[in-house]
DSSP file (Angstrom, degrees, kcal/mol; ACC not computed):
  #  RESIDUE AA STRUCTURE BP1 BP2  ACC     N-H-->O    O-->H-N    N-H-->O    O-->H-N    TCO  KAPPA ALPHA  PHI   PSI    X-CA   Y-CA   Z-CA
    1    1 A M              0   0    0      0, 0.0     2,-0.4     0, 0.0     0, 0.0   0.000 360.0 360.0 360.0 136.4  104.5   18.5  115.0
    2    2 A S        -     0   0    0      0, 0.0     2,-0.3     0, 0.0     0, 0.0  -0.844 360.0-126.2-106.0 143.2  101.9   19.2  112.5
    3    3 A R        -     0   0    0     -2,-0.4     2,-0.4     1,-0.0     0, 0.0  -0.647  19.3-131.7 -87.0 142.3  100.1   22.5  112.3
    4    4 A K        -     0   0    0     -2,-0.3     2,-0.3     1,-0.0    -1,-0.0  -0.737  21.2-120.4 -91.1 141.2   96.3   22.7  112.4
    5    5 A K        -     0   0    0     -2,-0.4     2,-0.5     1,-0.0    -1,-0.0  -0.607  23.9-129.7 -78.4 139.0   94.5   24.7  109.7
    6    6 A I        -     0   0    0     -2,-0.3     2,-0.6     2,-0.0    -1,-0.0  -0.772  16.3-130.9 -91.3 132.2   92.4   27.5  111.1
    7    7 A D        -     0   0    0     -2,-0.5     3,-0.3     1,-0.1     4,-0.2  -0.728  22.1-176.3 -85.0 120.4   88.9   27.6  109.8
    8    8 A N     >  +     0   0    0     -2,-0.6     4,-1.5     1,-0.2     3,-0.1   0.275  57.4  99.3-100.0  10.0   88.0   31.1  108.6
    9    9 A K  H  > S+     0   0    0      1,-0.2     4,-1.6     2,-0.2    -1,-0.2   0.871  81.6  53.3 -66.1 -35.5   84.3   30.4  107.7
   10   10 A G  H  > S+     0   0    0     -3,-0.3     4,-2.2     1,-0.2    -1,-0.2   0.849 103.7  56.7 -66.5 -34.1   83.1   31.9  111.0
   11   11 A Q  H  > S+     0   0    0      2,-0.2     4,-2.4     1,-0.2    -1,-0.2   0.904 105.2  50.9 -66.3 -40.6   85.0   35.1  110.4
   12   12 A G  H  X S+     0   0    0     -4,-1.5     4,-2.2     1,-0.2    -1,-0.2   0.903 110.9  48.7 -62.2 -41.6   83.3   35.7  107.1
   13   13 A S  H  X S+     0   0    0     -4,-1.6     4,-2.3     2,-0.2    -1,-0.2   0.903 110.9  50.2 -65.6 -40.8   79.9   35.2  108.7
   14   14 A A  H  X S+     0   0    0     -4,-2.2     4,-2.2     2,-0.2    -2,-0.2   0.903 110.5  49.5 -65.1 -40.9   80.7   37.6  111.5
   15   15 A E  H  X S+     0   0    0     -4,-2.4     4,-2.4     2,-0.2    -1,-0.2   0.903 110.6  50.5 -64.5 -40.5   81.9   40.2  109.1
   16   16 A L  H  X S+     0   0    0     -4,-2.2     4,-2.5     2,-0.2    -2,-0.2   0.903 109.8  50.3 -63.8 -41.2   78.7   39.8  107.1
   17   17 A I  H  X S+     0   0    0     -4,-2.3     4,-2.5     1,-0.2    -2,-0.2   0.904 110.9  49.3 -63.9 -41.1   76.6   40.2  110.2
   18   18 A L  H  X S+     0   0    0     -4,-2.2     4,-2.4     2,-0.2    -2,-0.2   0.904 111.6  48.8 -64.5 -41.5   78.5   43.4  111.2
   19   19 A I  H  X S+     0   0    0     -4,-2.4     4,-2.3     2,-0.2    -2,-0.2   0.933 113.3  46.2 -64.5 -46.0   78.0   44.9  107.7
   20   20 A I  H  X S+     0   0    0     -4,-2.5     4,-2.3     1,-0.2    -2,-0.2   0.903 112.3  51.5 -64.3 -40.9   74.3   44.1  107.7
   21   21 A G  H  X S+     0   0    0     -4,-2.5     4,-2.2    -5,-0.2    -1,-0.2   0.908 109.8  49.8 -61.2 -42.3   73.9   45.5  111.2
   22   22 A G  H  X S+     0   0    0     -4,-2.4     4,-2.2     1,-0.2    -2,-0.2   0.901 110.1  50.2 -63.2 -41.3   75.7   48.7  110.2
   23   23 A L  H  X S+     0   0    0     -4,-2.3     4,-2.5     2,-0.2    -1,-0.2   0.890 109.2  51.8 -64.7 -38.8   73.4   49.1  107.2
   24   24 A I  H  X S+     0   0    0     -4,-2.3     4,-2.4     2,-0.2    -2,-0.2   0.914 109.4  49.8 -63.4 -42.5   70.3   48.6  109.3
   25   25 A V  H  X S+     0   0    0     -4,-2.2     4,-2.3     2,-0.2    -2,-0.2   0.917 111.2  49.2 -62.4 -42.9   71.5   51.3  111.7
   26   26 A I  H  X S+     0   0    0     -4,-2.2     4,-2.5     1,-0.2     5,-0.2   0.921 111.0  49.7 -62.6 -44.1   72.1   53.7  108.8
   27   27 A V  H  X S+     0   0    0     -4,-2.5     4,-2.4     1,-0.2    -1,-0.2   0.904 111.2  49.5 -62.3 -41.3   68.7   53.0  107.4
   28   28 A L  H  X S+     0   0    0     -4,-2.4     4,-2.3     2,-0.2    -1,-0.2   0.899 111.2  48.9 -65.6 -40.2   67.1   53.6  110.8
   29   29 A L  H  X S+     0   0    0     -4,-2.3     4,-2.2     2,-0.2    -2,-0.2   0.921 112.8  47.1 -65.1 -43.3   68.9   56.9  111.3
   30   30 A V  H  X S+     0   0    0     -4,-2.5     4,-2.6     2,-0.2     5,-0.2   0.909 112.0  51.2 -64.9 -41.3   68.0   58.1  107.8
   31   31 A G  H  X S+     0   0    0     -4,-2.4     4,-2.4    -5,-0.2    -2,-0.2   0.903 110.1  49.2 -61.9 -41.5   64.4   57.1  108.4
   32   32 A S  H  X S+     0   0    0     -4,-2.3     4,-2.2     2,-0.2    -1,-0.2   0.906 111.4  49.6 -63.6 -41.9   64.3   59.0  111.7
   33   33 A Y  H  X S+     0   0    0     -4,-2.2     4,-2.1     2,-0.2    -2,-0.2   0.920 112.7  46.3 -63.3 -45.4   65.8   62.1  110.0
   34   34 A I  H  X S+     0   0    0     -4,-2.6     4,-2.4     1,-0.2    -2,-0.2   0.893 111.7  51.9 -65.6 -40.2   63.2   62.0  107.2
   35   35 A S  H  X S+     0   0    0     -4,-2.4     4,-2.3    -5,-0.2    -1,-0.2   0.899 109.0  50.8 -62.8 -40.2   60.4   61.5  109.6
   36   36 A N  H  X S+     0   0    0     -4,-2.2     4,-2.2     2,-0.2    -2,-0.2   0.917 110.5  48.3 -63.3 -44.3   61.5   64.5  111.6
   37   37 A I  H  X S+     0   0    0     -4,-2.1     4,-2.5     1,-0.2    -2,-0.2   0.907 111.0  51.5 -62.1 -42.2   61.6   66.7  108.5
   38   38 A T  H  X S+     0   0    0     -4,-2.4     4,-2.5     1,-0.2    -2,-0.2   0.905 109.5  49.3 -62.8 -42.7   58.1   65.5  107.5
   39   39 A Q  H  X S+     0   0    0     -4,-2.3     4,-2.3     2,-0.2    -1,-0.2   0.909 111.8  48.3 -64.6 -41.6   56.7   66.3  110.9
   40   40 A K  H  X S+     0   0    0     -4,-2.2     4,-2.4     2,-0.2    -2,-0.2   0.911 112.2  49.3 -64.7 -41.8   58.2   69.8  110.9
   41   41 A T  H  X S+     0   0    0     -4,-2.5     4,-2.3     1,-0.2    -2,-0.2   0.914 111.4  49.0 -63.8 -42.9   56.9   70.4  107.4
   42   42 A Q  H  X S+     0   0    0     -4,-2.5     4,-2.3     2,-0.2    -1,-0.2   0.904 111.1  49.9 -63.7 -41.5   53.4   69.3  108.3
   43   43 A K  H  X S+     0   0    0     -4,-2.3     4,-2.3     1,-0.2    -1,-0.2   0.909 111.0  49.4 -64.4 -41.5   53.4   71.4  111.4
   44   44 A N  H  X S+     0   0    0     -4,-2.4     4,-2.4     1,-0.2    -2,-0.2   0.897 110.9  49.8 -64.2 -40.1   54.5   74.5  109.4
   45   45 A M  H  X S+     0   0    0     -4,-2.3     4,-2.7     2,-0.2     5,-0.2   0.904 110.0  50.6 -65.4 -40.9   51.8   73.9  106.8
   46   46 A Q  H  X S+     0   0    0     -4,-2.3     4,-2.3     1,-0.2    -2,-0.2   0.917 111.6  47.9 -63.1 -42.7   49.1   73.6  109.5
   47   47 A N  H  X S+     0   0    0     -4,-2.3     4,-2.4     2,-0.2    -2,-0.2   0.908 112.2  49.7 -64.3 -41.2   50.2   76.8  111.1
   48   48 A L  H  X S+     0   0    0     -4,-2.4     4,-2.5     2,-0.2     5,-0.2   0.932 112.1  46.9 -62.7 -46.6   50.3   78.6  107.7
   49   49 A L  H  X S+     0   0    0     -4,-2.7     4,-2.5     1,-0.2    -2,-0.2   0.894 112.7  50.0 -63.5 -39.9   46.8   77.3  106.8
   50   50 A K  H  X S+     0   0    0     -4,-2.3     4,-2.5    -5,-0.2    -1,-0.2   0.919 111.6  48.2 -64.7 -43.4   45.4   78.3  110.2
   51   51 A T  H  X S+     0   0    0     -4,-2.4     4,-2.2     2,-0.2    -2,-0.2   0.928 113.9  46.1 -63.2 -45.6   47.0   81.8  110.0
   52   52 A E  H  X S+     0   0    0     -4,-2.5     4,-2.5     2,-0.2    -2,-0.2   0.887 112.0  51.4 -65.8 -39.1   45.6   82.4  106.4
   53   53 A R  H  X S+     0   0    0     -4,-2.5     4,-2.5    -5,-0.2    -2,-0.2   0.937 111.2  47.2 -62.7 -46.5   42.1   81.1  107.5
   54   54 A D  H  X S+     0   0    0     -4,-2.5     4,-2.3     1,-0.2    -2,-0.2   0.882 111.4  52.2 -62.6 -37.9   42.0   83.4  110.4
   55   55 A F  H  X S+     0   0    0     -4,-2.2     4,-1.7     2,-0.2    -2,-0.2   0.924 111.4  45.8 -63.4 -45.4   43.1   86.3  108.2
   56   56 A I  H  X S+     0   0    0     -4,-2.5     4,-1.4     2,-0.2    -2,-0.2   0.899 112.4  50.7 -66.1 -40.1   40.4   85.6  105.7
   57   57 A I  H  < S+     0   0    0     -4,-2.5    -1,-0.2     1,-0.2    -2,-0.2   0.903 111.8  47.7 -64.3 -41.0   37.8   85.2  108.4
   58   58 A N  H  < S+     0   0    0     -4,-2.3    -1,-0.2     1,-0.2    -2,-0.2   0.808 108.1  56.0 -69.9 -28.8   38.8   88.6  110.0
   59   59 A K  H  <        0   0    0     -4,-1.7    -1,-0.2     1,-0.3    -2,-0.2   0.823 360.0 360.0 -72.0 -30.9   38.8   90.3  106.6
   60   60 A I     <        0   0    0     -4,-1.4    -1,-0.3    -3,-0.1    -2,-0.2   0.460 360.0 360.0 -78.7 360.0   35.2   89.2  106.0
């Protein structure tokens, strides 16, 4: 009986696809986190400007 060689080319491709998929997920999570921080910062700045504007208007 002769043994057949197993082709491992498919395994390398599958591993590469998993690695790329994992990197995409990480990039999306980081992007979501940064977007969330940006939205919170913008909201805080708008509230600060509104408060200061109202303060100056009331002072006049």
